[in-house]
ROVEXSE-888156 format. One record per atom (N, C-alpha, C, O, CB): residue in three letters; x, y, z. Coordinates in steps of 0.05 Angstrom, whole numbers, plus 5000, padded with zeros to 4 digits. Each point is the difference from the previous one (the first is absolute). Glycine has a CB too. Example, Ala and Ser with C-alpha at 12.3 -4.5 7.8 and 13.67 -1.06 7.14 Angstrom:
BEGIN
ALA526448865156
ALA498250245000
ALA501850245000
ALA502150005013
ALA494149775012
SER503150444961
SER501650245001
SER498550225014
SER501050225004
SER501449654953
REM end
This chain:
BEGIN
MET501749765000
MET498350245000
MET501850255000
MET501850025016
MET494549735008
ASN503150434958
ASN501550254999
ASN498950215019
ASN497650025003
ASN503549894949
ALA500750235062
ALA499150215018
ALA499150244984
ALA501050064978
ALA502349785057
ALA494750294975
ALA499050254987
ALA502250215001
ALA501650015019
ALA493649884994
ARG504950274966
ARG502050214998
ARG498750274997
ARG497650024993
ARG505649654986
TYR498450545026
TYR499050274997
TYR500650104972
TYR502249984990
TYR498650115059
TYR497150024938
TYR500250114973
TYR500050305003
TYR498050125009
TYR499749474969
ILE504550545015
ILE500350295003
ILE499950134973
ILE501449914981
ILE501450035061
TYR495650274956
TYR499850144974
TYR499750295005
TYR499150095021
TYR498949504957
ARG502750575002
ARG499750295001
ARG497050064997
ARG498749924981
ARG505950165000
ASN494450085038
ASN497250085000
ASN499750224979
ASN501250215003
ASN498149665046
LEU499150084931
LEU499750194977
LEU498650265008
LEU500250204986
LEU499849414984
HIS498650395053
HIS498650235008
HIS501550185020
HIS499850244999
HIS496049504994
THR505850135025
THR501450155020
THR502950054994
THR501350185011
THR495549645022
GLY504450014950
GLY502950024995
GLY501649855020
GLY502449964996
GLY496850474983
GLY499649485043
GLY501449835020
GLY499849714992
GLY499749934976
GLY499350405060
PHE501149494983
PHE499949724995
PHE497849865016
PHE499450085022
PHE505549934968
SER493949794997
SER498049845014
SER501149725003
SER501649904983
SER494650374998
VAL503149605041
VAL500949735006
VAL497649825001
VAL498150045015
VAL505950125011
ARG496049644957
ARG497849814998
ARG500949735012
ARG502149904994
ARG496050334964
TYR500249655058
TYR500549745013
TYR497549834997
TYR497950085009
TYR505550125024
ARG496949574955
ARG497749824996
ARG497750144986
ARG497649955007
ARG503849795033
GLY499250434940
GLY498050134984
GLY498850255011
GLY498350134987
GLY500749434998
ARG501850535040
ARG498950245012
ARG502250205005
ARG502249925008
ARG494149815013
VAL503250524976
VAL501950215007
VAL500150025030
VAL497950065013
VAL501250204943
VAL503249705055
VAL500350005030
VAL501650245010
VAL500050065024
VAL499849454975
ASP501550644982
ASP501650235009
ASP500450194977
ASP500049914977
ASP502349805058
ARG498250544972
ARG500850204980
ARG502350155013
ARG499750125022
ARG495749934957
LEU506949955008
LEU502450125011
LEU501550174980
LEU499549984976
LEU500949635055
ASN501350564979
ASN501750174983
ASN503049935003
ASN501550014981
ASN495050355021
VAL504349585023
VAL502849945005
VAL500249745016
VAL499049985022
VAL502250514978
PHE500049304987
PHE500249745014
PHE502049824985
PHE500950074978
PHE494449985038
THR505349734995
THR501749804987
THR498549744997
THR498049955013
THR506150265007
ALA496849624962
ALA498949744995
ALA502349804996
ALA502050084988
ALA493650114992
GLN504049575029
GLN502149804999
GLN499249764984
GLN497649934997
GLN504050235047
ASN500449704944
ASN499749764984
ASN498050054978
ASN497749905000
ASN503349815040
ILE499950444940
ILE498450114979
ILE500049844974
ILE502149894993
ILE498850555027
THR496949554967
THR499749914973
THR498650224985
THR497950105008
THR502049405004
PHE501150584965
PHE498850214983
PHE498349864979
PHE501049834985
PHE502850505023
LYS493649734991
LYS498149874982
LYS498550204983
LYS499150205009
LYS500449425024
VAL500350314941
VAL498550164981
VAL498049814987
VAL500749794989
VAL503150545003
ASN493649745010
ASN497949854987
ASN500050094970
ASN499250234994
ASN498049725049
GLU503649874939
GLU500450074972
GLU497350094987
GLU500050184984
GLU503949505014
SER493950185009
SER497550084987
SER499250285009
SER498850154985
SER499849375013
GLY501950555028
GLY499450275010
GLY501850204986
GLY499150224994
GLY499549595050
ARG503950134952
ARG501950184986
ARG499150054971
ARG500050234991
ARG503849605038
GLN495349964958
GLN499050034972
GLN497550174999
GLN499650154981
GLN502349405008
ARG496450435032
ARG497650175001
ARG500850295003
ARG498750184988
ARG498749445033
VAL504750444995
VAL500950285003
VAL501050104973
VAL499350234992
VAL502049695056
VAL500349924938
VAL501150094974
VAL497850044980
VAL500050204985
VAL504249545025
LYS493850084990
LYS497950024980
LYS498150245006
LYS499250154982
LYS501149365012
GLN498950525032
GLN498150215007
GLN501350275007
GLN498650204999
GLN498549445018
GLY505550364988
GLY501350255008
GLY499150105027
GLY500250245005
GLY500249874947
ARG498749715065
ARG498950075026
ARG501349835021
ARG500249754997
ARG495450404983
LYS505249965043
LYS501249855021
LYS498149815014
LYS497650065002
LYS505550325005
ASN498049395001
ASN498549825018
ASN502049855017
ASN502450004994
ASN493949954972
VAL502949945056
VAL501849865018
VAL500649724989
VAL498249834999
VAL500050445041
HIS504249694951
HIS500849744988
HIS502849925007
HIS500949784992
HIS495950314971
ALA504750085052
ALA502749945007
ALA500350025030
ALA499050195013
ALA502749984943
PHE499749645056
PHE500249985029
PHE502849945010
PHE501649874986
PHE493749985014
VAL505350245024
VAL502349915015
VAL498849805020
VAL498450095017
VAL504450354977
VAL497849315004
VAL498949805017
VAL502049945022
VAL502449934995
VAL494949874967
ALA501950225064
ALA501949985022
ALA499049805021
ALA497649965003
ALA503750514989
ASP500649415022
ASP499449835023
ASP499050175024
ASP498249925015
ASP505249744969
ARG497850585019
ARG499350175022
ARG500750294993
ARG501650054981
ARG499149575052
TYR498250574982
TYR500650284996
TYR499850135028
TYR498749905018
TYR499550104934
LYS503150245050
LYS499750155025
LYS500650294994
LYS501650074983
LYS499849535045
GLY497350584987
GLY500450284998
GLY502750085010
GLY501149875018
GLY494050204987
LEU506150144984
LEU502650105009
LEU499550175025
LEU498850214998
LEU503149784955
ILE499049925069
ILE499750155024
ILE502650135009
ILE500250245001
ILE496149445013
ASN505750164992
ASN502550105009
ASN502349964980
ASN502250105004
ASN496349825042
LYS501049944932
LYS502149944982
LYS499950184976
LYS498050014985
LYS501949515030
GLU502350624980
GLU500250174977
GLU501949884980
GLU502149895008
GLU496950525020
TYR500449614947
TYR501749904979
TYR501450234986
TYR498750214994
TYR498449384999
GLU505450395002
GLU501550214986
GLU499249994970
GLU500049794988
GLU503950195046
LEU495550254956
LEU499150024972
LEU502149894980
LEU499249884980
LEU498150515033
ASP505249644993
ASP502149904982
ASP500249705000
ASP501449884984
ASP501150545022
LYS496149445013
LYS500149715001
LYS497349884991
LYS499449775004
LYS503850265034
LEU495250144949
LEU497449914989
LEU500250024969
LEU500950204989
LEU496649955053
VAL501649644945
VAL499950004970
VAL497149984992
VAL498649815007
VAL506149974990
LYS494450414986
LYS497250014992
LYS499349764983
LYS501449934981
LYS498750575022
VAL497649395003
VAL498749794983
VAL497850134984
VAL498450155012
VAL502849485022
THR498750324940
THR498050134983
THR498449794985
THR500749774998
THR502350634998
TYR494749694995
TYR498349844982
TYR498350184984
TYR498650185010
TYR501349445023
ASN500250354940
ASN498450154982
ASN498649804981
ASN501349874984
ASN501850545018
PRO494249565001
PRO498749804984
PRO500150044970
PRO499649814985
PRO497450145053
TYR503650294953
TYR500250064971
TYR502649914988
TYR500249944976
TYR496750445031
THR505249605010
THR502749934989
THR501249765013
THR501949884989
THR498750605002
ASP498449435032
ASP501249775014
ASP497949785005
ASP497650055002
ASP505650275020
THR497849444979
THR498349775007
THR500649915028
THR498649825010
THR501350044942
GLN502150265061
GLN500849915027
GLN501150255015
GLN500850194987
GLN500249344997
PHE499050465042
PHE501350205016
PHE502950024993
PHE501249804992
PHE495550135046
LYS504550314964
LYS502850044993
LYS501550165021
LYS498950155015
LYS499849834936
TYR503949975050
TYR501950175014
TYR502550014984
TYR501049794990
TYR497050105056
CYS503250344952
CYS502450044984
CYS499849874972
CYS501949874991
CYS500850145052
ASP495050024944
ASP499549904973
ASP500049694998
ASP500349904978
ASP501750525005
SER497949445040
SER499849715000
SER497449915012
SER499050135019
SER506149844983
ASN493949814989
ASN497649895012
ASN500649905028
ASN502249915006
ASN496049954949
ILE499950175063
ILE500349905027
ILE497549835007
ILE497750084995
ILE505250325019
TYR497649374998
TYR497949815006
TYR499649965030
TYR497849955010
TYR503049834947
ASN501550245058
ASN499949955029
ASN501950195014
ASN501950114988
ASN497049415004
ALA500650525034
ALA501850175016
ALA499649925029
ALA497949895008
ALA501950494959
LYS502249665049
LYS499949945028
LYS498450215015
LYS498349945017
LYS506149834980
GLU496050494996
GLU498650225013
GLU499750234982
GLU501850074985
GLU500049785059
VAL495950294957
VAL499550254986
VAL498950205019
VAL498949945021
VAL500349814936
VAL501350505036
VAL499050235015
VAL498050154983
VAL500550064977
VAL503949985050
PHE493350034984
PHE498050174987
PHE500050275013
PHE499750035024
PHE497549564964
ARG503150624995
ARG499850275010
ARG499650194977
ARG500949954977
ARG502149945062
ASP495750334966
ASP499550214980
ASP498749884974
ASP500650094978
ASP503350165040
GLY494349554985
GLY498749894977
GLY501749834983
GLY499349934977
GLY497850455024
ARG505349545008
ARG501949844985
ARG500849765016
ARG499749985024
ARG501950434953
CYS499649395008
CYS501049765012
CYS503049994995
CYS500950064978
CYS494749695015
PHE506050185028
PHE502950004998
PHE501149735010
PHE498949895019
PHE501250614986
LEU502049414983
LEU501549775011
LEU501750115023
LEU501250214998
LEU498949544957
ALA499950105067
ALA501650085023
ALA502749864998
ALA500149765005
ALA495750315024
LEU506250084963
LEU502749894999
LEU501450055026
LEU499850215012
LEU500449864938
ARG501249735059
ARG501450035026
ARG503049964997
ARG501450015019
ARG494549835005
REM end
């Protein structure tokens, strides 16, 4: 049996992030970390965006766990931005390379970053 995981996506209305667990939104955050990550893009959803020219939620950062940043600050020079553009990319990217998994990411300012240590 697979354990349920957290599906994190950019909220198209607020610019922050929503966290979905077992099909329900359980949290909305702006600054937090997530661990044991898989980056997922639903290809049929991506194709719908390209065809209709309208955004929809189809790409997720899937995590085992997440937590708000309370006392831990990350240095900006040790964060690498992760990007995704449904019109030009089929997968999340960092430094012009596809990324599928990560140990930890940081969410802040409406963006997702790899946490390099």
